[in-house]
BAKOL-477664 format. One record per atom (N, C-alpha, C): x, y, z. Coordinates in steps of 0.2 Angstrom, whole numbers, padded with zeros to 4 digits, always signed. Each point is the difference from the previous one (the first is absolute). Layout:
BEGIN
XYZ;...
//
This chain:
BEGIN
+0516-0572-0263;-0004-0005+0003;-0004+0003+0007;+0001+0007+0001;-0004+0003+0005;-0006+0000-0001;-0001+0003-0007;-0006+0002-0003;-0004-0007-0001;+0002-0005-0002;-0002-0008-0001;-0004-0001+0007;+0004+0001+0006;-0003-0001+0007;-0006+0004+0001;+0000+0006-0002;-0004+0004+0001;-0008-0003-0003;+0001-0001-0004;-0007-0003-0005;-0002-0006+0002;+0005-0004+0006;-0003-0006-0001;-0007-0003+0005;-0002+0008+0004;-0005-0001+0004;-0006+0001-0005;+0000+0004-0003;-0005+0000-0006;-0002-0003-0004;+0005-0004-0002;-0001-0007-0005;-0002-0006+0004;+0003-0001+0007;-0004-0006+0004;-0005+0004+0003;-0005+0003+0000;-0003+0003+0004;-0004-0004+0005;-0001-0007-0003;-0006-0005+0004;+0004-0003+0004;+0008-0001+0000;+0003-0003+0005;+0003+0004+0006;+0000+0007-0002;+0001+0005+0005;-0005+0000+0004;-0008+0000-0003;-0006+0000+0005;-0001-0006+0003;+0000-0005-0002;+0002-0006+0005;+0005-0001+0004;+0005+0002+0000;+0005+0000+0006;-0001+0007+0005;-0003+0004-0003;-0003+0006+0005;-0005-0004+0004;-0005-0003-0004;-0004-0002+0003;+0002-0005+0008;+0006-0004-0004;+0000-0004+0006;+0004+0002+0007;+0002+0005-0003;+0005+0006+0007;-0005+0001+0004;-0006+0005-0004;-0003+0001+0005;-0005-0004+0004;-0001-0004-0002;-0004-0006+0005;+0004-0002+0005;+0006-0001-0002;+0005-0003+0006;+0001+0007+0005;+0000+0004-0002;+0000+0006+0003;-0004+0003+0005;-0006-0001-0002;-0007+0003+0003;+0000-0007+0006;+0002-0008-0001;-0004-0004+0004;+0007+0001+0006;+0006+0000-0003;+0005+0001+0004;-0003+0008+0006;+0001+0003-0003;-0002+0007+0005;-0007+0001+0003;-0002-0006-0001;-0008+0000+0007;+0002-0005+0004;+0005-0002+0001;+0002-0005+0006;+0003+0006+0007;+0001+0007-0003;+0004+0004+0003;-0007+0005+0003;+0000+0002+0007;-0005+0003+0003;+0003+0007+0003;+0002+0007-0001;+0003+0004+0004;-0006+0005+0003;+0001+0000+0006;-0005+0005+0001;+0001+0007+0000;+0005+0000-0001;+0002+0008-0002;+0002+0005+0006;-0003-0002+0006;+0001+0005+0005;+0006+0000+0006;+0004-0006-0002;+0007-0001+0003;+0000-0004+0006;-0006-0003+0002;-0002-0003+0005;+0003-0005+0001;+0001-0005-0005;+0001-0006-0001;+0003-0004-0005;+0003-0005+0000;+0003-0001-0007;-0005-0003-0006;+0004+0000-0005;-0005-0003-0005;-0002-0007+0001;-0008-0002-0003;+0000-0007+0001;-0001+0000-0005;+0002-0009+0000;+0000-0003-0008;-0004-0007+0001;-0003-0001-0004;-0006-0003+0002;+0000-0006-0009;-0003-0006+0002;+0001-0004-0007;-0003+0003-0007;+0003-0002-0005;-0003+0001-0006;-0008-0002+0000;-0004+0005-0005;-0006-0001+0000;-0001-0004-0006;-0005-0002-0001;-0003-0006-0007;-0003+0005-0004;-0006+0005+0004;-0003+0003-0002;+0003+0007-0004;+0006+0002+0004;+0004+0006-0002;+0003-0002-0008;+0002-0007+0001;+0004-0002-0005;-0004-0002-0007;-0008+0000+0003;-0004-0001-0006;-0001+0006-0003;-0002+0006+0004;+0000+0005-0002;+0004+0004-0005;+0006-0001+0004;+0006+0003-0004;+0001-0002-0006;-0002-0009-0001;+0001-0002-0005;-0003+0001-0007;-0008+0001+0003;-0005+0002-0005;+0003+0007-0001;+0001+0006+0003;+0001+0006-0003;+0007+0001-0006;+0004-0004+0003;+0007-0002-0003;-0001-0004-0007;-0005-0004-0001;-0003-0003-0005;-0003+0006-0005;-0004+0004+0002;-0003+0004-0004;+0003+0004-0003;+0008+0003+0003;+0004+0004-0003;+0002-0002-0006;-0001-0006-0002;+0002-0002-0006;-0005+0002-0007;-0005+0003+0004;-0004+0002-0006;+0000+0009+0001;+0004+0001+0003;-0001+0011+0001;+0000+0002-0006;+0003-0002-0004;+0002+0003-0006;-0007+0002-0004;-0003-0007+0000;-0005+0001-0005;-0007+0003+0004;-0001-0002+0008;-0006+0003+0002;+0002+0003+0008;+0005+0005-0002;+0002+0004+0006;-0005+0000+0005;-0006+0004-0002;-0005+0001+0006;-0004-0006+0005;-0001-0004-0005;-0001-0009+0004;+0004-0001+0004;+0006-0001-0002;+0006-0002+0005;+0001+0006+0005;-0001+0006-0001;+0000+0004+0007;-0005-0003+0005;-0005+0000-0002;-0005+0000+0004;+0000-0006+0003;+0002-0006-0003;+0003-0007+0003;+0004+0000+0005;+0007+0002-0001;+0005+0001+0004;-0001+0003+0005;-0006+0007-0001;-0001+0004+0006;-0005-0005+0006;-0004-0004-0004;-0004-0003+0003;+0003-0005+0005;+0006-0004-0003;+0003-0002+0002;+0004+0000+0008;+0002+0009+0000;+0002+0001+0004;-0002+0002+0006;-0007+0001-0002;-0006+0001+0005;-0002-0005+0004;+0002-0007-0002;-0002-0004+0002;+0005-0002+0004;+0006+0000-0001;+0006-0003+0004;-0002+0005+0007;-0001+0008-0002;-0003+0002+0006;-0004-0002+0005;-0005-0003-0002;-0006-0002+0003;+0001-0007+0003;+0007-0004-0002;+0001-0005+0003;+0004+0001+0006;+0001+0008+0002;+0005+0002+0005;+0007+0000+0000;+0001+0000-0008;+0008+0003+0001;-0001+0006-0002;+0007+0003+0000;+0002+0008+0000;+0000-0001-0009;-0005+0006-0002;+0001+0004-0008;+0006+0004-0001;+0004-0002-0004;+0007+0005+0000;+0002-0003-0007;+0003+0005-0004;+0004-0002-0004;+0002-0005-0004;+0004-0006+0006;+0000-0005-0001;-0004-0005-0001;-0006-0001+0002;-0004-0004+0002;-0005+0000-0006;-0003+0008-0001;-0002+0000-0009;+0004+0003-0004;+0008-0001-0001;+0002+0001-0005;-0002+0000-0007;-0005-0006-0002;-0002+0000-0005;-0004+0004-0002;-0003+0004+0004;-0006+0007+0000;+0003+0005-0003;+0006+0001+0004;+0004+0007-0004;+0003-0003-0008;+0003-0005+0000;+0002-0001-0008;-0006+0002-0003;-0007-0004+0002;-0004+0002-0005;-0002+0006+0000;+0001+0005+0006;+0000+0007-0002;+0004+0004-0005;+0007-0004-0001;+0004+0004-0004;-0002-0002-0006;-0004-0007-0001;+0000-0001-0008;-0007+0003-0001;-0004+0000+0003;-0007+0005-0001;+0002+0008-0003;+0007+0002+0004;+0001+0008-0002;+0003+0000-0005;+0004-0003-0004;+0006-0003-0004;-0006-0001-0007;-0005-0005+0002;-0002-0003-0008;-0007+0003-0002;-0004+0002+0008;-0009+0001-0003;+0002+0007-0004;-0005-0001-0005;-0001+0005-0004;-0001+0008+0002;-0007-0001+0005;-0002+0005+0002;+0004+0003+0006;+0004+0005+0000;+0004+0003+0002;-0003+0003+0008;-0005+0001+0000;-0003+0002+0007;-0003-0006+0004;-0001-0004-0003;-0002-0009+0004;+0006-0001+0002;+0007-0001-0003;+0005-0001+0000;+0004+0002+0006;-0003+0008+0003;+0002+0003+0004;-0004-0001+0006;-0006+0000+0000;-0003-0002+0004;-0003-0004+0004;+0001-0007-0003;-0001-0006+0002;+0004-0003+0005;+0006+0001-0003;+0007-0003+0006;+0000+0006+0007;-0002+0006-0001;-0002+0003+0007;-0006-0005+0003;-0006+0001-0003;-0006-0005+0004;+0003-0007+0002;+0003-0003-0003;+0003-0006+0003;+0004+0000+0004;+0004+0005+0000;+0007+0001+0006;-0004+0003+0007;-0007+0003-0002;-0004+0004+0006;-0003-0006+0003;-0003-0005-0004;-0003-0006+0004;+0003-0004+0004;+0007-0003-0002;+0006-0002+0003;+0001+0002+0006;-0001+0007+0000;+0002+0005+0007;-0006-0003+0005;-0004+0002-0004;-0006+0001+0004;-0001-0008+0004;+0001-0005-0004;-0001-0008+0002;+0007+0000+0007;+0005+0003-0002;+0006-0001+0005;-0002+0005+0009;-0004+0005-0002;-0003+0004+0006;-0006-0005+0003;-0003-0001-0004;-0006-0005+0003;+0003-0006+0005;+0005-0003-0004;+0003-0005+0005;+0004+0001+0006;+0002+0006+0000;+0003+0002+0005;+0004+0007+0001;-0005+0005+0004;+0000+0006+0001;+0005+0004+0002;+0002-0004+0006;+0005+0004+0003;+0005-0005+0002;+0007+0001-0003;+0000+0008+0000;+0001+0002-0008;-0002+0006-0001;-0002+0001-0006;+0007-0001-0007;+0004+0003+0001;+0006-0001-0005;+0004-0003+0002;+0001-0007-0004;+0003-0005+0001;+0005-0003-0006;+0004-0004+0000;+0003-0001-0007;-0003-0003-0005;-0005-0003+0002;-0005-0001-0006;-0005+0003-0003;+0000+0006+0005;-0005+0006-0006;+0003+0004-0001;+0008+0001+0002;+0005+0005-0003;-0001-0004-0008;+0003-0006-0001;+0002-0004-0005;-0006+0001-0003;-0006+0000+0000;-0005-0001-0004;-0001+0008-0004;+0001+0005+0006;+0001+0008-0004;+0004+0001-0005;+0007-0004+0001;+0005+0002-0003;-0001-0006-0007;-0002-0005+0002;-0001-0005-0007;-0005+0003-0005;-0004+0002+0003;-0006+0005-0006;+0002+0004-0005;+0006+0005+0005;+0002+0006-0003;+0005-0002-0005;+0005-0006+0003;+0004-0001-0007;-0004-0002-0006;-0003-0005+0002;-0005-0004-0005;+0000+0004-0005;-0006+0007+0003;-0002+0006-0004;+0005+0004-0005;+0007-0002+0004;+0005+0006-0002;+0004-0004-0006;+0002-0007+0001;+0001-0003-0007;-0004-0002-0004;-0006+0000+0002;-0006+0000-0008;+0000+0005-0004;+0000+0006+0005;+0001+0007-0005;+0006+0001-0002;+0004-0001+0002;+0007-0002-0004;+0000-0003-0008;-0002-0006+0002;+0001-0006-0005;-0006+0004-0006;-0004+0000+0003;-0005+0004-0005;+0003+0004-0004;+0002+0007+0003;+0004+0007-0003;+0005-0003-0007;+0004-0006+0004;+0006-0001-0003;-0004-0005-0006;-0004-0003+0000;-0006-0003-0005;-0002+0005-0005;-0003+0005+0002;-0001+0005-0005;+0005+0004-0004;+0005+0000+0003;+0006+0004-0001;+0002-0005-0008;+0002-0006+0002;+0002-0005-0005;-0005-0001-0006;-0007+0000+0002;-0005+0000-0006;+0000+0006-0003;+0002+0006+0003;-0001+0007-0004;+0006+0000-0005;+0006-0005+0003;+0006+0002-0004;-0002-0004-0007;-0003-0007+0002;-0001-0005-0005;-0004+0003-0005;-0006+0004+0001;-0004+0005-0003;+0005+0004-0005;+0003+0004+0004;+0004+0005-0004;+0004-0003-0006;+0003-0007+0001;+0004-0003-0004;-0004-0003-0006;-0006-0002+0002;-0005-0003-0006;-0002+0007-0004;-0001+0006+0004;-0002+0005-0005;+0005+0003-0005;+0005+0001+0003;+0007+0000-0004;+0001-0003-0005;+0000-0008+0003;+0001-0004-0008;-0005+0000-0005;-0006+0004+0001;-0005+0002-0004;+0001+0004-0003;+0001+0004+0002;+0001+0007-0003;+0008+0001-0004;+0002-0005+0002;+0008+0002-0003;+0000+0001-0008;-0004-0006-0003;-0001+0001-0007;-0003+0009-0003;-0004-0002+0004;-0005+0006-0001;+0005+0008-0001;+0004-0001+0006;+0004+0005+0001;+0006+0001-0006;+0001-0006-0003;+0006-0001-0006;-0003+0004-0003;-0005-0002-0002;-0004+0001-0007;+0001+0008+0001;-0003+0004+0005;+0000+0008+0001;+0005+0002-0001;+0008-0003+0001;+0005+0004+0001;+0004-0001-0008;-0004-0007-0002;+0004-0001-0008;-0005+0007-0005;-0008+0001+0003;-0003+0004-0005;+0003+0008+0003;+0002+0002+0007;+0004+0008-0001;+0004+0000-0003;+0006-0007+0002;+0005+0002-0006;-0001+0000-0006;-0003-0003-0002;-0003+0000-0008;-0003+0009-0002;-0003+0002+0004;-0002+0007+0000;+0005+0005+0000;+0007-0004+0004;+0003+0006+0000;+0005+0000-0006;+0000-0006-0002;+0005-0002-0006;-0002+0005-0006;-0008-0002-0001;-0003+0002-0005;+0000+0009+0000;+0000+0002+0005;+0000+0008+0002;+0007+0002-0003;+0006-0004+0003;+0007+0005-0002;+0000-0002-0008;-0003-0005-0003;+0003-0002-0007;-0005+0007-0004;-0005-0001+0003;-0004+0006-0003;+0002+0006-0001;+0003+0002+0007;+0003+0006-0001;+0006+0001-0004;+0003-0006-0002;+0006+0001-0002;-0002-0001-0008;-0003-0004-0002;-0003-0001-0008;-0002+0007-0002;-0004+0001+0004;-0005+0007-0002;+0005+0006+0000;+0004+0001+0004;+0005+0004+0000;+0004+0001-0007;+0004-0005+0001;+0004-0002-0009;-0003+0001-0005;-0006-0005-0002;-0003+0000-0004;-0002+0008-0003;-0005+0002+0005;-0002+0009-0002;+0006+0005-0001;+0005-0003+0001;+0006+0004-0002;+0004-0001-0006;-0001-0006-0001;+0002-0004-0007;-0007+0002-0006;-0003+0001+0002;-0006+0001-0006;+0002+0007-0002;+0000+0006+0007;+0001+0006-0001;+0006+0000-0005;+0005-0004+0003;+0008+0003-0004;-0003-0003-0008;-0002-0005+0001;-0002-0003-0008;-0004+0004-0005;-0003+0002+0004;-0006+0005-0005;+0005+0006-0002;+0003+0003+0004;+0004+0006-0001;+0005-0001-0005;+0003-0006+0000;+0006-0002-0005;-0006-0001-0006;-0003-0003-0001;-0002-0001-0006;-0003+0008-0002;-0003+0004+0002;-0002+0007-0001;+0006+0004-0005;+0005-0003+0005;+0007+0006-0003;+0004-0004-0004;-0002-0007-0001;+0005-0003-0006;+0001+0002-0005;-0005+0004-0005;+0001+0002-0005;+0003+0008-0001;-0004+0004+0004;+0002+0007+0002;+0008+0001+0003;+0000-0002+0005;+0007+0000+0005;+0002-0006+0001;+0004-0004-0004;+0002-0008+0001;+0005+0000+0006;+0005+0006+0001;+0004-0001+0005;-0005+0001+0007;-0002+0004+0003;-0006-0001+0005;-0004-0006+0001;-0002-0004-0007;-0002-0005+0001;+0005-0006+0001;+0005+0002-0001;+0007-0005+0002;+0000-0001+0008;-0001+0005+0001;+0003+0003+0007;-0007-0004+0006;-0006+0002-0004;-0005-0003+0003;-0001-0011+0000;+0003+0001-0006;-0001-0008+0000;+0006-0002+0006;+0006+0003+0000;+0005-0002+0005;-0003-0001+0008;-0006+0003+0000;-0001+0004+0008;-0005-0007+0000;-0004-0002-0006;-0005-0005+0001;+0004-0005+0002;+0006-0004-0003;+0003-0004+0003;+0002-0001+0007;+0002+0006+0001;+0002+0000+0007;-0005-0002+0005;-0008+0003-0003;-0005-0001+0004;-0003-0008+0002;+0001-0003-0008;-0002-0006+0001;+0006-0004+0003;+0007+0002+0002;+0004-0004+0004;+0000+0001+0006;-0005+0007+0002;+0002+0000+0008;-0008-0004+0001;-0003-0001-0005;-0008-0004+0003;+0003-0007+0000;+0004-0002-0004;+0002-0007+0000;+0004-0003+0006;+0004+0005+0003;+0003+0000+0005;-0005+0000+0005;-0003+0005+0002;-0005+0000+0005;-0005-0008+0000;-0001-0001-0005;-0004-0006-0001;+0002-0007+0003;+0009+0000-0003;+0003-0004+0003;-0001-0001+0008;+0003+0006+0003;+0002+0001+0007;-0008-0002+0003;-0005+0001-0003;-0007-0002+0005;-0001-0006-0001;+0002-0002-0005;-0004-0008-0003;+0007-0006+0006;+0007+0003-0002;+0004-0005+0004;-0002+0000+0005;-0004+0005+0003;+0000-0002+0008;-0005-0006+0002;-0004-0002-0006;-0003-0006+0000;+0004-0007+0000;+0005+0000-0004;+0004-0005+0000;+0005+0000+0005;+0000-0008+0003;+0004-0001+0005;+0009-0001-0004;+0000-0002-0005;+0006-0001-0004;+0004+0009-0001;-0005+0004-0001;+0005+0008-0001;-0003+0003+0008;+0002-0002+0005;-0001+0003+0006;+0008+0003+0002;+0004-0001-0003;+0007+0001+0000;+0001+0005-0004;-0002+0002-0004;+0000+0004-0006;+0001+0007+0002;+0003+0005-0003;+0001+0006+0002;-0006+0004-0001;-0004+0005+0004;-0006+0002-0002;+0002+0007+0000;-0006+0002-0004;+0000+0009-0001;-0002+0005+0008;+0002+0004+0001;-0001+0004+0006;-0007-0001+0001;-0004+0002+0004;-0007+0001+0001;-0001+0006-0002;-0005+0002-0003;+0000+0007-0002;-0005+0004+0006;+0002+0005-0002;-0003+0006+0007;+0001+0006-0001;-0002+0004+0003;+0001+0008-0001;+0006+0003-0003;+0006-0003+0003;+0007-0001-0002;+0000+0001-0009;-0004-0004-0003;+0000+0000-0007;-0004+0005-0003;-0005+0004+0005;-0003+0005-0003;+0002+0001-0007;+0005+0005+0001;+0001+0005-0005;+0002-0005-0007;+0004-0006+0000;-0002-0004-0005;-0005-0003-0004;-0007+0001+0005;-0005-0003-0002;-0004+0006-0003;+0001+0006+0002;-0002+0006-0004;+0004+0000-0005;+0004+0000-0002;+0005+0002-0006;-0002-0006-0005;-0004-0006+0002;+0000-0005-0006;-0009+0002-0003;-0001+0004+0003;-0007+0003-0001;+0000+0005-0005;+0006+0004+0004;+0000+0007-0006;+0003-0003-0007;+0005-0005+0000;+0001-0001-0007;-0005-0001-0004;-0005-0003+0001;-0008-0002-0003;-0003+0008-0003;+0003+0005+0005;-0005+0007-0002;-0003+0002+0006;+0001-0004+0004;-0006+0003+0006;+0004+0004+0004;-0005+0007+0000;+0005+0005+0005;-0001-0001+0006;+0004-0001+0005;-0001-0001+0008;+0003+0006+0005;-0005+0002+0005;+0004+0004+0005;-0002-0004+0006;+0007+0001+0002;+0001-0002+0007;+0001+0003+0006;-0004+0001+0006;+0000+0004+0004;+0000-0004+0008;+0006+0001+0003;+0001-0002+0007;-0001+0004+0007;-0004-0001+0005;-0002+0002+0005;+0002-0001+0004;+0004+0004+0007;+0002-0005+0005;+0006-0001+0000;+0002-0004+0006;+0007-0004+0000;+0001-0007-0002;+0003-0002-0006;-0003-0007+0000;+0003-0006+0005;-0006-0004-0001;+0003-0004+0006;+0000-0007-0002;+0003-0006+0004;+0001-0006-0004;-0006-0004+0002;-0002-0004-0004;-0007-0005-0002;+0004-0007+0003;-0005-0004+0002;+0001-0008+0001;+0000-0002-0008;+0004-0005+0000;+0001-0002-0008;-0006-0002-0002;-0007-0003+0002;-0005+0000-0003;-0004+0007-0003;+0001+0003+0006;-0004+0007-0003;+0005+0003-0005;+0006-0001-0001;+0006+0004-0002;-0004-0003-0009;+0000-0008+0000;-0002-0002-0005;-0007+0001-0003;-0004+0001+0004;-0006+0002-0002;-0002+0006-0002;+0005+0006+0003;-0002+0006-0003;+0003+0001-0008;+0005-0004-0002;+0004+0000-0004;-0005-0003-0007;-0004-0005+0003;-0004-0002-0004;-0005+0003-0002;-0005+0004+0006;-0005+0002-0004;+0002+0006-0003;+0005+0004+0001;+0002+0006-0004;+0000-0004-0007;+0005-0006+0000;+0000-0003-0006;-0006+0000-0004;-0005-0003+0004;-0005-0003-0004;-0005+0006-0003;-0002+0006+0005;-0004+0005-0002;+0004+0002-0006;+0007+0002+0000;+0003+0003-0006;-0002-0002-0006;+0002-0007+0000;-0002-0005-0006;-0008+0002-0001;-0004-0002+0005;-0006+0003-0002;-0002+0008-0004;+0004+0004+0002;-0001+0006-0004;+0003-0001-0007;+0006-0003+0000;+0002-0001-0006;-0005-0004-0006;-0003-0005+0003;-0007-0004-0003;-0005+0004-0002;-0002+0002+0006;-0009+0003-0002;+0000+0008+0001;+0004+0003+0003;-0001+0007-0001;+0003+0005-0005;-0004+0003-0002;+0002+0006-0007;+0002+0005+0002;+0007-0002+0003;+0002+0007+0001;+0008-0003+0002;+0006+0004-0002;+0006-0002+0001;+0002+0005+0007;-0004+0001+0004;+0004+0002+0008;-0004-0003+0005;+0005-0001+0005;-0002-0003+0005;+0003+0003+0006;-0002+0000+0005;+0004+0002+0007;+0000-0005+0005;+0006-0002+0002;+0002-0003+0007;+0001+0005+0005;-0004-0002+0008;+0003+0003+0005;+0001-0004+0005;+0005+0000+0004;+0002-0004+0005;-0001+0006+0008;-0004-0002+0003;-0001+0003+0008;+0003-0002+0005;+0004+0001+0003;+0002-0004+0006;-0003+0004+0005;-0002-0005+0007;-0003+0004+0006;+0005-0003+0004;-0003-0003+0008;+0004-0002+0002;-0002-0006+0002;-0006-0003-0002;-0001-0007+0000;-0003-0002-0008;-0001+0005-0004;-0003-0004-0006;+0004+0004-0007;+0000-0004-0004;+0004+0001-0006;-0008+0000-0005;-0001+0005-0004;-0007+0003-0003;+0004+0000-0008;-0002-0003-0004;+0002+0000-0006;-0008+0001-0004;+0002+0006-0006;-0006+0002-0005;+0004-0001-0006;-0005-0004-0005;+0003+0001-0007;-0006+0003-0003;-0001+0005-0004;-0004+0003-0004;+0001+0003-0006;-0005-0001-0005;+0000+0005-0005;-0006+0002-0002;+0001+0006-0006;-0006+0003-0002;-0001-0001-0006;+0000-0006-0003;-0003-0002-0008;-0006-0005+0004;-0005+0001-0006;-0008-0004-0001;-0004+0004+0002;-0006-0002-0002;-0006+0002+0004;-0004-0006+0003;-0007+0001+0001;-0005-0005+0002;-0001-0006-0001;+0003+0000-0008;-0001-0006-0006;+0004-0004+0002;+0007+0002+0004;+0005-0003-0002;-0001-0007+0005;+0004-0004-0002;-0001-0007+0003;+0005+0002+0005;-0004-0004+0007;+0005+0002+0006;+0005-0005+0001;+0005+0003+0002;+0008-0001+0001;+0001-0007+0003;+0002-0006-0004;+0002-0005+0003;-0006-0003+0003;-0005+0002-0001;-0005-0003+0002;-0004-0007-0005;-0001+0004-0006;-0002-0002-0007;+0005+0001-0004;-0001-0005-0005;+0005+0004-0006;-0006-0005-0007;+0002+0002-0007;-0004-0003-0006;-0001-0007+0001;+0003-0003+0005;+0000-0008-0001;-0006+0000+0006;-0002+0002+0006;-0005-0001+0002;+0005+0002+0008;-0002-0004+0007;+0002+0002+0004;+0007-0002+0001;+0002+0004+0004;+0008+0001-0001;+0002+0000+0009;+0006-0001+0003;+0001-0001+0006;+0006+0007+0002;+0001+0005-0002;+0005+0006+0002;-0002+0002+0006;-0006+0003+0000;-0001+0003+0009;-0001-0006+0004;-0003-0006-0002;+0001-0004+0004;+0006-0003+0004;+0003+0000-0006;+0007-0003+0003;+0004+0007+0004;-0002+0005+0001;+0004+0005+0002;-0006+0001+0005;-0005-0001+0002;-0002+0001+0007;+0003-0008+0005;-0001-0005-0005;+0003-0006+0003;+0008+0002+0005;+0004+0002-0003;+0006+0002-0001;+0000+0004+0006;-0004+0006-0001;-0001+0004+0008;-0002-0002+0007;-0005-0005-0002;-0004-0003+0008;+0005-0003+0002;+0004-0004-0006;+0005-0006+0004;+0006+0002+0005;+0002+0008-0001;+0005+0003+0005;-0003+0005+0005;-0006-0002+0000;-0004+0006+0004;-0002+0005-0001;+0000+0003-0006;-0004+0005-0004;-0006+0000-0004;-0001+0007-0002;-0005-0001-0002;-0001+0004-0010;-0004-0001-0002;+0001+0003-0008;-0006+0003-0001;-0001+0006-0004;-0006+0003-0002;+0002+0001-0008;-0005-0001-0005;+0001+0002-0006;-0007+0001-0002;+0002+0007-0007;-0008+0002-0001;+0004+0006-0004;-0007+0002-0003;+0000+0007-0005;+0002+0005+0004;+0005+0007+0000;-0001+0005+0002;-0006+0005-0003;-0002+0005+0005;-0007+0004-0003;+0002+0003-0007;+0007+0003+0001;+0002+0004-0006;+0002-0004-0007;+0000-0006+0001;+0001-0004-0006;+0005-0004+0001;+0003-0005-0004;+0003-0006+0003;+0001-0006+0005;+0004-0002+0002;-0001-0007+0003;+0008+0002+0007;-0004-0002+0004;+0005-0001+0006;+0001-0007+0005;+0005-0002+0002;+0002-0005+0004;+0004+0003+0005;-0004-0002+0008;+0004+0002+0004;+0001-0006+0007;+0005+0000+0001;+0001-0005+0007;+0004+0002+0005;-0001-0003+0003;+0001+0001+0009;+0005-0006+0003;+0006+0000+0001;+0004-0006+0002;+0002+0003+0006;+0002-0006+0004;+0003+0002+0008;+0008+0000-0001;+0004+0005+0003;+0005+0001-0001;+0002-0007+0007;+0007+0001-0001;+0003-0006+0006;+0002+0004+0004;-0003-0004+0007;+0000+0004+0005;+0006+0004+0003;+0000+0003+0002;+0007+0006+0003;+0002-0004+0007;+0007+0000+0000;+0004-0003+0005;-0001+0002+0006;-0001-0003+0005;-0002+0002+0006;+0006+0002+0002;+0003+0004+0006;+0005+0003+0003;+0003-0008+0003;-0003-0003+0002;+0003-0007+0004;+0003-0002-0005;-0002-0003-0005;+0003-0003-0007;+0006+0004-0002;-0002+0006+0000;+0007+0005-0001;+0006-0002+0004;-0001-0001+0007;+0004-0002+0005;+0004-0004-0001;-0003-0006-0003;+0002-0007+0000;+0003-0002-0008;-0001+0004-0004;+0004+0001-0004;+0007+0001-0003;+0006-0005+0000;+0006+0000+0001;+0002+0005-0006;
//
């Protein structure tokens, strides 16, 4: 109910203008009847109402009906009427020249040129004050002159406040329109980023398990005739590899389906499962060495998954592309960073760049590893070693250490 009443003057602005014009005309006509010498030496003189003051006040009040469309012209007309009232011998005050002060407020609020909107009311108020001084200079400070100065200041202050509020609301409206226009673009961008993330995760899962399955199947085929017992064991491991691949794919794809949101999921891979990851590669015939320098420190969940996936992808590339059966994994813990290096000694300058290209053309191994590192605030380097082979090195931020204040708050 209150909100509806607050909007009523704005919806019926013409009615408000007419009421204001009538009140100002009546107030100016009534105030012109009283003469106060302002020196305390005599009573206030009451004179009969003046048709001239009424005509000038009515003209000024009528001009206010166009104060929104022509604020400068309305200010000039109302100021001229106030000066004419002073020329007739009546005191110029905020009451007899009230229409001029309403016009000052309107000009300061609606005129587009801010400099003119601030300067014109000051000039108009100064002209009215000079007119009052010319009419009767002594005494200098009368009630009418004080109200002239106060009215000029109040008109400027209210106009500035109204202009600032209108600009603020316009800025809010523009921001809302901009948000509405960019909402669809932002949604498309988020969908694209999510597609890249899912594609990267699926790539790592499929590439790893397919490389292991290919190596195990090739070894089983080689051993099938000469060593059938070992071939059977390799086939059993192949079945376990494919089962693990299916489980990880189901868990990843299940996140995209609302009806599977309550299904139990596998734990998120991390460095805690590093030994299992290395064992799976060793079953394919790859010889691995692991070295850890420094005191192991916890990583954030995202960095932990990134470290696991980078090691997984790098070793998968060694299995697929390197002409060697040996690889080295090195973890170095410092105060703020975890440095991970995966290197091999195989290949020469003619070998295909690991993870960058394959026989089918452009691949995404190194691209995906670099994107993962950057997403958690780290960076990755990959390239050939001077003595031969290939090395992937990444630096990931460790979880921030707990401050003493946080330790004190821990229950």
